[in-house]
N, C-alpha and C positions, 0 to 999 in steps of 0.2 A: 786386258787384251782379249779380243774375241778369238776363240779357238775353234778349229774344225773338229768334227766328231771323230775323224780318223786322220792320221798322217803317217808317213813313213818314218821309221826310226833308224838312226845311224850311230855307229860308234866312231867318235872323232879323236879319242885319246885313250891310251891304255898305259898301264904301268904295273910293275910288280917288284917285289924284293927278290933277292936270291932265296930259294928255299933251303933251309938249314936243318941239320939234325937238332932235335930239341936240346936246349941248354948249351948250345955251341956259342951263341952270341948273348951278350948281356943286354937284352932289350925286352920291352913289354909290348903287348899287342897294339897299343896306341902308337908306339914307335914304328911298328911295321906299317900301320895304316897311313901314318904321316908320310912315310917314304913312298909307298905305292900310290897313294892318292895325289901327292904332289907331282909325282912323275906323270900320272895320267893327265892332270891339268896342264902341265908344261908341254906334254906331247900335243895336246890340242891347241895350246896357246890361249886358253880360256881361264880367267881368274875365278877363284872359288866364289866370289860375290855373285856370279851369274848362275850358280847352281841353285835350283829351286826345291829339290827333294833329294834325299839320300836313302838308298836301300842297302842295308848292311847285313851280311851273312856271317855266321859263326856257329859253332856247336858246343864249345866247352867253356865259354865265359858266361858271366852272370847277365841277367836281364839289364837292359840299357847299356851294355858294353858298347853297342854301336854308337851311342851318343858320346861316350867317353873317348872313343877312337876318333870320331868325326870332329870333335871339338879341337883336335890338333890342327885341323885345316882352317878353322874359322868359327867364330861364334855369331852366326847370322840368324839363328832362330828358325831355320828351316825344319820341316818334318823329317824325322829319322825313323826308319822302319827296321826293326830287328827281326831277322829271319833265321830259321833253323830247319833244314830239310835233309839232315844227315849228309852224306857225301855229295848230294846234289845241291848243296846250299849255295855255292857260288853262282851256278847257272840260274838258281831261283832268284837271286838278287838281280841278275841281268834281265831275267824275264819280267820282274816287277818294274824295273826301270823302263823297259821297252813298253810295257802296257801303259804306264803313266804317259809316255810320249805319244804312242799311237792313239790313245784315248783322248788326247788333247788336254790332259790334266796339267802337264808341264812341258816346257820346251827344252829343259836341260836338267838331267838327272844323273847323279853319280852312283854307280853300283860298286860296292866294296865287299871284299871277303877276306877274312883273316882267321888264323888259328895259332894259338900257342899251346903246344901239346906236351905230353909227358913221354919219356922214352919207354920203349917196349910195345908189345902188340896191343892192338885195340881189343877191348872186351866186346861182348855181344849185347850188353845192356842189362845183364844180370849174372848171378853166379853160375858157374859151369853146371849144366844139367838142370838148372831151375830158371826157365825163361817165362814163367807163368805171368809175371807182371811186366814183361818187356814189350815194347812196341813191335818187336820182331818175333814174338812168341809163335805166330803161325808159321813163319818162315823156318825157324829152327825146329818146330814140331814136324814139318815135312822132312827135314834132314834126319831127325832122330828116328822117325818111323822107318825110313829107308836104310839108314846107315848106322844107327846108334849114335852115341855121343862119346868122343874120344878126348883124351887129355892133350889137346892142342888148341891154339888160339881160335875162338869161335868163328870169326870172319874167314880166316884161312881155311877152317874146317868145312864150312858150307860151300865155299868156292872150290876147295880141293875135291869135295865129293861131287860137285858138278863136273869137274874135270874127269873123275873116274867114270861117271855116267857117259860122258862124251866119248871116252876111249872105248868103253864097252859097246856103245851103240854104233859108233861110226868108224872105229879103227884108228882114231887119232892116237898119235904116239907121244911119248915123253920128249923125244927129240923135237917134234913140232911145237910142243909147249915151250920148250927151252929156246926155240928159235925166236919166239916173241921177246923173251928177256934179252937175248943177245942183240936183236935188232934195236931195241929201245935204249939199251946201254950204249950201243954204237952211236945212235943219234945224239944222245946227251953229251957226248964228248965235245960237241960244237956249241953247247948252250951254256953261257956264263951264268945263267940263273938256276941251273940244275944243282940239286943236292949232291948228286954223284956224277962224275965225268970219267969214270973208269970204263974201259972196254973189256968185254969177256967173250970167250968163244962159247959155242954151244956145249962143248965138253965141260968147260969150267962152270957153266950154269948148272949142268946136271950134277956136278960133283959138290956143289955147295950144300950147306946144311939143309936137311929136309925140315920144312915147317909143318906140312901135312901132305902126305904122299898123294899125288906126284909133284906137288909144288915145293920147290926149293926157295931158299931165302932170296936169291937173285931173280925170282919170278914174282915177288911180292912187293907191293908198294910199302915204303917205310913211313913211320910217323915223322912229321915235319913241322917246323915253324915257318910262317911266311904270310904274305898278304898280296893281293892283286886288286886292280881297279880298272873300271871302264867308264868313260863319260859317254852317255847316250843322249842324243839330241834329236830334235825334229828337223825336217827339211827346211822349214822356215828359218830355224836357227843356223843351219848350215849356210844358207844363202846370205843371211844377214851378217855373218861373221867371216865370210870368204873361206869356208872350210871344205870346199869340194875336193881339194887335193888331199885332204886327210881322211875323208869320210869313207867308211865301209858300211854298206847297207845290211841291216838285219832282214834278209829276204823272207825268212819264215822261221817260226819257233813254235815248239809244242812241248807241253809237259803231260805225261801220263802217269797214272798210279796203278796199283795192282788191280786186276780183275779176277774172276773165277779161274781164268786160264793159268794164273800164277800158281794156283794150288791144286787144281783138279787132277793133274797128272801124277802128283806125288813125287815129282822130279825136282832135284836141286837146280837143274838147268833153268826150269821155269820159275822156281822160287827166288833165284837171284836176279831175275829181271829180263830175260830175253824177250818175253811177250810184251813187256812195257816198252822196251827199246824199239821193237819192231813196229808197234803201234805209233809211237812218237815219230819215227822215221817216215812212215806212210803219210802222216798228217803234214809234215813239212814238205814232202814232195808234192802233195796235192795242192797245198797253199801257194807254193812258189812256182809251180810249173817246171821245176827242175827235178832231175833224178840223180841217182848215184853215179850215172855215167857222165854227168856234168861236173862232178866234184873233182878237184885236183889234189886237195890236201885235207887231212882229217886229224883232229885231236880227239881221241876217244878214251873212255874210262877203263884203263888197264890196271885196275886195282890189283888184279892177279892175272897172270898170263892167260888163263882160261877165259877171262872175261873179254879180252881182246878178240879171241876166236869167236866167242858167242856173239859179239857185237858185229863182226864181219857179216855173220849170217843175218842178224837183225836188220842191218842197214841195206841188205840186198846185194852185197859185194860178191856173194857166192851162194850156192845152194846150201840148204841145211845139211850140216855134217861135213862140208867140204873145206872148212876154214883152215884146218891143219895143213892141207895141201896148198892152200892159197899162200899162207905165210912162208911155207917151205920153198915155194916157187920163186920168191923174191918179188912178188907183185905188190907188196905193201912197203917197199923201201925205195931208195933212190935208184932210178932206172926202171922201176916197175910201173904198174898202172896207176896206183895211188901212193902217196907218201903218207904213211900213218904214224902219228906221234913223232914228228920231226924234233919236238922239244925234248924227247926222251920219255914222254908219258909219265904217268904216276909212278911206274916202277923205278925210274931213274931220275926224273926231275924232282920227285917228291910229292907228298900228298897231305898238305895242311887242309883239312876237310873243307873249311869255309872258303878257302881261296882257290881251290882246284878249278872250278868251272870258269872263273874269271881269268885264271892263268891260261886256260885253253883259249879263251877269247883273245887275250893279248898275243899269244903265239900266232893265231890265225890272222889277226889284223896286221901284224908285222909281215907275215908271209904274203898277204894279198897286196900290201903296199910295196913289196920288194925290199923290205928292210931287215930280213932275217939273217943276213951275213952268210957265214959258212954253211948254214943249214937251209939256205933259201931253196925253195921249190921253184924251178924255172917256169915262168909264165903262169903262175897260180892266179886264178881269177875267182874261183868259188871254193869256199872252205866249209867244212862241217864239223861241229863240235857235239860230242855226246858225253853226258855227265849223268851218273846214276847213283842212287842211294838206296840201301835196303830199307824196307819199311812201308812204302817204297815210293820212289819217284824217279822218273827218267826224263831228262830234258835233252832235246835235239834242236840245234840251232844251225841254220844255213846262213852264211855270210857271203856277201858278193861285193866286189869292188865297185864303188859308185861310178 
């Protein structure tokens, strides 16, 4: 087949498992992928035999686990690419699939992400206080220089210290941080795929166990098992298979990594990725000709409540330092300017690292098709996904109903 040098890329099928607390279900990662991948193919009405490439993301399984998982869908001999980009792994798989399609390498690519995790908090890549060999050594070095190192989970600690800086610098309050958790738990009550579906008040969020001040347990994403998938195809494939009614265009996508700005200030706010997110957002706005004012629904990386606030600022939803007031105003929930994390976000939907970015994609595709049920955002036409990983990578994706 003669291929064009560039073509538009569309998501025509999505699927995911319910996200579960580790060890809740008796399943293996390949069971998760079979469930999510089969659902995505069925959603598109496309048989696995037409898939030409597979991009598979995960963080905690062994090399070639992607093949072991994909073999559950079929043994067709296609190339399988194993990807690991920390918490941005799922969106990295989507980006890989999109690039294959836009570059004319393939017309039909399956992006998959999964994780089978252990209970308890994530480590930071090394023993407490010794990050000399960790990929995130520079990030934790920034934190240690400014705040020392405490006996709390490392990832919660670096984000918690970013929250402290935000409070000191801009007057952000603990109530505003808790409002993020309350909003996202409220949203997840309508999501059958969410790990948690309990609703909490701001006072209950504040009264929960402290993980690293000011962050309480109900403002932190849990460890989770689960998988998600998206079928990415070319415009030629869409037309050949009559998929216009299912197609959601990837209008623009960008990945950025750390620059000097991440470390020069000595601030945890910068070390955890606000500069990366801001740069990725600017790139997708420029490439798509769309701005944040055109976006209706957003799935963003609320690994901790503070990161949702930092991301509001990075995406241009408010001025720097004004994100606490933005969430408190109700602008990011139903009835507000944007609906942010209608799925419940990482805090309540769950966070199996390799699956998260693709679960965001699934939610946005359902929203843009009008298939999100009780959590549907009325009239949604443009969606934005934001997925970030320490170490670092930030991926921003703009999706538009075709």
